[in-house]
C-alpha positions as CSV (number, residue, x, y, z in Angstrom):
1,M,4.5,-5.6,51.2
2,D,5.5,-5.6,47.7
3,T,3.3,-3.9,45.2
4,V,5.2,-5.1,42.3
5,S,5.3,-9.2,41.1
6,Q,8.6,-10.7,40.7
7,M,10.1,-11.1,37.5
8,R,9.8,-14.6,36.1
9,G,11.9,-14.4,33.3
10,L,11.7,-13.6,29.4
11,H,10.0,-16.8,27.3
12,P,8.1,-16.7,23.9
13,N,4.7,-16.1,23.8
14,G,3.6,-18.7,21.3
15,E,-0.3,-16.8,20.5
16,M,1.3,-13.1,20.2
17,A,3.8,-14.6,17.7
18,I,1.0,-15.8,15.3
19,I,-1.4,-12.7,16.2
20,G,1.9,-10.7,15.3
21,Y,2.4,-12.8,11.9
22,L,-1.2,-12.8,11.0
23,I,-1.4,-8.9,11.1
24,G,1.9,-8.6,9.3
25,A,1.6,-10.5,6.7
26,T,-2.5,-8.5,6.4
27,I,-0.4,-5.4,6.2
28,A,1.7,-7.1,3.2
29,I,-1.4,-7.6,1.3
30,A,-2.9,-4.4,1.8
31,V,0.3,-2.5,0.6
32,L,0.5,-5.2,-2.3
33,P,-1.6,-3.1,-4.6
34,L,0.4,-0.3,-4.6
35,V,3.9,-1.2,-5.2
36,P,3.5,-0.9,-8.8
37,F,2.9,2.8,-8.0
38,I,5.8,3.0,-5.4
39,L,8.4,1.9,-8.0
40,L,7.0,4.1,-10.8
41,Y,7.8,6.5,-8.4
42,L,11.2,5.7,-7.7
43,L,11.7,5.0,-11.8
44,I,10.7,8.8,-12.1
45,D,12.7,10.4,-9.4
46,R,15.9,8.6,-10.6
47,L,15.3,9.3,-14.4
48,T,14.6,12.9,-13.6
49,G,16.9,13.3,-10.7
50,V,14.2,16.0,-9.0
51,G,15.1,16.4,-5.4
52,S,19.1,15.7,-5.6
53,D,22.1,16.6,-4.8
54,R,23.7,14.8,-7.7
55,G,25.0,18.5,-9.4
56,R,26.8,19.4,-6.2
């Protein structure tokens, strides 16, 4: 008696792809307001050089 079902092969699941795209779009929209702060942080970090190994 087999307790594991047979493999039917890999095939795309359209419903799960749509759900994944919706989740990704929601996360992107939620993070969008943080982009200016991230860019400001990167600019300040680049100008000050704090935490970099450029001097070595």
